[in-house]
C-alpha positions in Angstrom: 129.5 95.1 129.9 127.3 98.1 128.8 126.2 98.7 132.4 129.9 98.7 133.5 130.7 101.3 130.8 127.8 103.4 131.8 128.9 103.3 135.5 132.4 104.2 134.6 131.3 107.2 132.5 129.0 108.4 135.4 131.9 107.9 137.9 134.3 109.8 135.7 132.0 112.7 135.2 131.3 112.9 138.9 135.1 112.8 139.5 135.7 115.6 137.1 135.5 119.0 138.7 136.2 122.2 136.8 138.7 124.5 138.3 136.9 127.5 139.8 138.8 130.6 138.6 138.0 134.2 139.6 138.7 137.1 137.2 138.9 140.3 139.0 137.9 143.5 137.1 136.9 147.0 138.2 133.5 147.3 139.7 132.9 150.7 137.8 133.0 148.8 134.5 135.0 149.5 131.4 132.7 149.5 128.3 132.8 147.8 126.0 135.2 145.3 127.6 133.1 144.7 130.7 129.9 146.3 132.0 129.3 147.6 135.6 127.4 144.7 137.4 123.8 145.5 137.5 123.3 143.7 140.9 125.9 142.3 143.2 129.4 141.9 141.9 129.0 139.5 139.0 129.9 140.8 135.6 127.7 139.4 132.8 128.2 141.6 129.8 130.9 143.0 127.6 133.5 141.9 125.0 135.9 140.2 127.6 132.9 138.6 129.4 131.7 136.9 126.1 135.3 136.0 125.2 135.5 134.2 128.6 132.2 132.4 127.9 133.7 131.1 124.7 137.0 130.2 126.3 135.1 128.0 129.0 133.4 126.1 126.3 136.7 125.4 124.6 138.5 124.6 127.9 135.8 123.1 130.1 138.4 122.3 132.8 137.8 126.0 134.0 134.8 127.6 135.6 135.4 131.4 135.3 133.6 134.0 137.4 134.2 137.6 136.6 133.9 139.7 139.7 133.7 143.5 139.9 135.6 145.1 142.9 137.3 148.4 143.7 140.7 148.7 142.1 142.6 148.4 145.4 140.6 145.1 146.2 141.4 143.9 142.7 145.0 144.4 143.2 144.9 142.8 146.6 143.0 139.8 145.2 145.7 139.3 142.6 148.6 139.7 144.9 147.0 137.3 147.5 145.9 134.7 144.8 142.2 134.9 145.6 141.8 136.0 142.0 143.7 134.3 139.2 143.8 137.0 136.5 142.4 140.2 135.0 142.9 142.0 131.7 145.2 145.0 131.7 148.2 146.6 130.1 151.8 146.3 131.6 152.0 150.0 131.1 149.6 150.5 133.9 151.1 148.2 136.4 154.2 150.2 137.0 156.8 148.5 139.2 154.8 145.3 139.6 154.7 144.1 136.1 157.4 141.3 136.6 155.2 139.9 139.4 152.7 138.5 136.9 152.5 136.6 133.7 151.2 138.2 130.6 149.3 136.7 127.7 149.4 137.5 124.1 147.9 140.8 123.3 144.1 140.8 123.0 143.3 144.2 121.6 145.0 147.5 120.7 143.7 150.8 122.2 144.8 154.3 122.9 144.0 156.9 125.5 143.5 160.5 124.6 142.5 163.9 126.0 138.7 164.5 126.1 137.6 168.2 125.9 134.4 170.1 125.2 134.4 171.1 121.7 133.5 174.7 122.5 136.5 174.9 125.0 139.0 172.9 123.2 142.6 173.8 123.3 145.9 172.8 121.6 147.4 169.5 122.9 150.7 168.4 121.4 152.8 167.7 124.4 152.5 167.2 128.1 153.6 170.8 128.6 150.4 171.9 127.1 148.6 170.5 130.1 150.7 172.5 132.7 148.5 174.6 134.8 145.4 172.9 133.5 143.1 170.8 135.8 142.5 167.4 134.3 140.1 164.7 135.5 141.4 161.2 136.0 140.1 157.9 137.3 141.2 157.1 140.8 143.9 154.4 141.0 144.7 154.4 137.3 148.2 154.9 135.8 148.8 157.3 132.9 152.3 156.3 131.6 154.8 159.2 131.2 152.1 161.6 132.4 152.3 160.2 136.0 155.6 161.9 136.5 154.1 165.3 135.7 151.1 164.6 137.9 153.4 163.6 140.8 155.5 166.7 140.3 152.2 168.8 140.5 152.9 170.2 137.1 149.6 168.8 135.8 146.8 169.3 138.4 144.3 166.5 138.6 141.1 165.6 140.3 140.8 161.8 140.6 137.3 160.3 140.8 135.7 156.8 140.8 133.2 157.1 138.0 133.5 158.4 134.5 130.0 160.0 134.8 131.6 162.4 137.3 134.3 163.4 134.8 131.7 164.2 132.2 129.7 166.4 134.6 132.9 168.2 136.0 134.0 168.9 132.4 130.5 170.4 131.6 130.5 172.5 134.7 134.1 173.6 134.0 135.6 172.2 137.3 138.1 170.6 135.0 139.5 171.6 131.6 139.6 168.1 130.2 139.9 164.4 131.3 142.0 161.5 130.2 139.7 159.2 128.3 139.9 156.2 125.9 138.9 155.8 122.2 136.8 152.6 123.0 135.5 153.3 126.5 134.7 157.0 126.6 132.2 156.9 123.7 130.1 154.2 125.7 130.3 156.4 128.9 129.1 159.5 126.9 126.3 157.3 125.4 125.3 156.0 128.8 125.3 159.6 130.3 122.9 160.6 127.4 125.4 163.1 126.0 125.9 164.1 122.4 129.2 162.9 120.9 129.4 166.1 118.8 129.8 168.2 122.0 133.0 166.6 122.8 136.5 166.7 121.2 138.9 163.7 121.3 142.5 164.8 120.9 144.3 163.6 117.6 147.4 163.2 119.7 147.4 160.0 121.8 148.5 160.1 125.5 149.9 156.7 124.6 148.9 153.6 122.7 148.8 150.3 124.3 147.6 146.7 124.1 145.3 144.8 126.6 146.7 141.4 127.8 145.6 138.9 130.3 147.5 139.6 133.5 147.7 136.2 135.3 149.3 135.3 138.7 152.5 133.4 138.5 151.0 130.3 140.2 148.8 129.7 137.2 151.2 129.2 134.2 148.8 126.6 132.6 146.0 129.2 132.6 148.3 131.6 130.9 149.3 129.0 128.3 145.7 128.0 127.6 144.8 131.7 127.2 147.6 132.2 124.8 146.4 129.3 122.6 142.8 130.5 122.8 143.8 134.2 121.9 145.9 133.0 118.9 142.9 131.1 117.6 140.4 133.8 118.3 142.6 136.4 116.5 143.0 134.1 113.4 139.3 133.7 113.0 138.5 137.3 113.7 136.5 136.5 116.8 137.7 139.5 119.0 137.2 142.0 116.1 133.7 140.8 115.5 132.7 141.1 119.2 134.3 144.6 119.5 132.5 145.7 116.3 129.1 144.3 117.6 129.5 146.2 120.7 130.0 149.5 118.7 126.4 149.2 117.4 
């Protein structure tokens, strides 16, 4: 009888196969949420990476791989279904937001204007940027500022790496760049810059929340993520991870 039970357990374990799920993220990294892969395209560090490791332990039916890729490939992977989800804000998806399922909010954030302290200028409304040259990340959306960029009222230089934005600001190729209160300090630290040399605008470009952006063919994944986020928020897990990455 015992032998039969053991055989049944072994066969059941062999029959169980976790669903392999690809999470597509930007290859340039977005610290502290995910780091640029040090080799290949596998992301292995960051708040969201650690969150997904804990999620897998609580939901062993999934085997999640975070892959870094250019933004256009990330969008293609989600549209074609070769990736199941990412983290994002509906604010940045423009006209395609209804094509996806959106989880409960993970974390609140805000984008702001980053200037050199010695060259700072008043920024209280979009019109204060008219005639200025602003650095942006290629492929990113910037909410209401997109219409001013499209109308050429705000001149921009889009790049692929934040390090280039920092260097262009220091060499005065740009007057400022669009940054983030979480991400930009890490980028400055990585570039070995002094935070005191830079000014973050008190006025936000906009405030937003990061959610998991899930393809519509994976409603159960979205539901499981919602359950997990609710528990993680209740026990302060996300705040603990974010605070730990600040140190």
